[in-house]
C-alpha positions as CSV (number, residue, x, y, z in Angstrom):
1,M,46.2,3.2,84.3
2,S,46.9,3.2,80.7
3,P,47.9,-0.2,79.0
4,N,50.1,0.0,76.0
5,N,47.9,-0.5,73.3
6,R,46.1,2.7,74.1
7,I,46.2,6.0,72.8
8,Q,48.3,8.2,75.3
9,G,47.5,11.8,74.1
10,R,45.1,12.7,76.9
11,L,48.3,12.2,79.9
12,P,49.4,15.7,79.2
13,R,46.3,16.9,80.6
14,Y,46.9,15.1,83.8
15,A,50.4,16.7,84.7
16,G,50.5,17.9,88.3
17,W,47.9,15.5,89.4
18,A,48.4,12.7,92.2
19,L,48.4,9.8,89.8
20,R,50.3,6.8,89.5
21,S,50.6,5.2,86.1
22,S,51.8,2.1,84.5
23,F,52.3,1.4,81.0
24,T,53.8,-2.2,81.5
25,V,50.4,-4.1,81.1
26,P,50.2,-5.3,77.4
27,I,46.3,-5.0,76.8
28,F,42.9,-3.7,78.3
29,D,42.0,-6.7,80.2
30,A,45.2,-7.1,81.7
31,A,45.2,-3.3,82.8
32,R,42.1,-4.0,84.4
33,Q,43.0,-7.1,86.3
34,W,46.2,-5.4,87.5
35,I,45.0,-2.6,88.7
36,C,42.1,-4.3,90.6
37,A,44.6,-6.8,92.7
38,D,47.4,-4.0,92.9
39,V,44.8,-1.5,94.7
40,G,41.8,-3.8,95.8
41,G,39.9,-1.8,93.2
42,C,36.6,-2.6,91.5
43,Y,36.3,-2.3,87.6
44,V,32.9,-0.9,86.2
45,S,32.8,-1.9,82.9
46,P,31.8,1.3,80.1
47,T,28.7,-0.6,79.1
48,D,27.5,-1.3,82.8
49,R,24.0,-0.8,82.2
50,H,23.8,1.4,85.7
51,L,26.7,3.4,84.6
52,I,25.1,4.1,81.2
53,C,21.9,5.3,82.8
54,G,23.8,7.5,85.1
55,V,25.6,9.5,82.1
56,G,23.0,9.1,80.1
57,T,21.1,11.7,82.5
58,Y,22.8,14.5,81.5
59,D,21.0,14.3,77.6
60,L,17.6,14.3,79.6
61,Q,18.6,18.0,80.5
62,I,19.4,18.6,76.9
63,M,16.0,17.2,75.6
64,E,14.4,19.3,78.6
65,S,16.0,22.4,77.7
66,L,15.9,22.4,73.8
67,P,12.5,19.7,73.6
68,D,12.6,20.8,69.6
69,V,16.4,19.7,69.2
70,D,16.8,17.7,66.1
71,T,20.6,16.8,66.9
72,I,22.8,15.6,69.6
73,I,26.7,15.7,68.7
74,V,28.4,13.5,71.7
75,P,32.0,12.2,71.6
76,V,32.3,8.3,72.2
77,G,35.2,8.4,74.8
78,V,34.8,4.6,76.7
79,E,31.2,4.4,75.1
80,S,29.0,4.7,77.9
81,G,28.2,8.6,77.5
82,A,27.3,7.9,73.6
83,C,25.2,4.6,74.7
84,G,23.3,7.0,77.5
85,V,22.6,9.8,75.0
86,C,21.4,7.4,72.3
87,I,19.0,5.5,74.7
88,A,18.0,8.3,76.3
89,A,17.2,10.8,73.2
90,K,15.7,8.0,71.2
91,S,13.0,7.3,74.2
92,I,12.1,10.8,74.1
93,N,12.2,11.6,70.4
94,S,12.8,8.8,68.1
95,K,13.5,11.3,65.3
96,V,16.7,13.0,66.9
97,E,19.8,12.3,65.4
98,V,22.5,11.2,67.5
99,I,26.0,12.1,65.8
100,A,28.9,10.3,67.9
101,F,32.6,11.2,67.3
102,D,35.8,9.6,68.1
103,S,38.6,12.1,69.4
104,Q,42.1,11.5,68.0
105,Y,43.4,12.2,72.3
106,G,40.6,9.5,73.4
107,P,40.6,5.7,73.7
108,P,39.7,4.1,70.2
109,V,36.3,3.1,70.0
110,D,37.2,-0.5,69.8
111,N,37.8,-1.7,73.5
């Protein structure tokens, strides 16, 4: 599901997958409501605290494997990964620098 106001650059990666897509929904909130109603799905916000805790666990592995790490570079994507890394990394080492980047093929950071 991708509403009209999203970047479509990721779609070629999923060619051949058993996916159904629709580009008739104008904005993200409408897309979320439509897909939940259409398939009986449940929407989990990218800023859900449980999701952020879960995706932040890979940062714990980084910090355990590289205890002297001073910089972590993380894609922003839909924000949960970057949030999780920032929380986990800064909780372990307040001096670690987290650099987040926004891919040209990903969703814009402002969702």
